[in-house]
C-alpha positions, 0 to 999 in steps of 0.5 A: 720271259722268252725273247727271240734272239736277233738271229731268230728275229731275222729268220722270221722276217726272212720267211715273209719275203716272197719269191721274186722280191727286190729287197733292201736290208737296212744297216745294222740288225736287218742285214742278218736277214740275208743269212736266212733267206730261202736258197730256193727262192730268187730274191734280189737284195739291194744295197744303196751304195750301188749293189743288186744281187747281194748274197749272205755274209762271206765265210771267215777268211773269204772277205773281199774288201771291195765287196761291202754293203752300205754299213761297210760290212763284207758281203757276197755277190750272187751270180748275175749280181750288178754294181752301179752308180750311187745316184742310180741306186737312190733312183731305184729306191725313190722310184718305187722299184723296191718291193720291201725294205727292212729297217731298224728303229728307235721308235714306231708309232701306233700310226706307223710313223718311223723314227730311226735316225736320231735320238735327239740326244746332245751327244748323238751323231745323226746318220739318216743315210738312205732311211728316208728314201727307203721309208717312202720309196719301198712298197712295203716297209718292215721294221725289225727291233727289240720290243723294249729299250734297255730301260724297259720302255716300249719302242712302240709308242702312241707318238714318236718323241724322236725325230721322225724318218717317215710318216705313216710308212711302216707296214709291219713290225717284228720284235723279239716278242711279237709280229704286229701289222700296222693297219687303218684299224690299229696295231694288229698282233699276228703272232706272239713269239714269247711265252706271254699272253696277249694281255701281258704283251699289250701291257708291255707295249703301252698302247692299244693292240688288236688281237689277231692271233686267233684269226691266224691260228684259224687260218 
């Protein structure tokens, strides 16, 4: 079965971020989106440790240890970028000043509930960071994740079995198999990236899906 790589997923997410958007990229896989943004678009990347105007990862050997994102990864700063206090950064998140955030997830429910900070396992270390603030503060919440766990279980579920980060907060899900919108009518499949058909995708997902791919092709 064909699946997108994490870089290919990041490139697809980057295509949907418009000119002039203020965007936070969550810790982990979502940070790859920065490397695929259209250089001709003015897009403002925010990091909750107090950075606005973040650029892509630096070239090897050009890392600056004073310039990192919230995940402690080296980043670059674009012309006009700014540093500010951690509390001001969270005020920006909680105040609804971010147009988009891209987050990883352990699970997303069919109602758009997000679980991405703790698996509930006894040996797991909970690390919510700014995820709750982003989930409720950003105008649009995109989730980027593999469609299934290593054990073959769907990460898109009827109800989250892990501790919930935010209720009904997810607007769109990007996986290595498909792009799916969370709507009032249910989960609408907009694109299938794999070589499987809609029926097989729904079987792998394990929850009801709505086929919106024909409408997308017609458009």
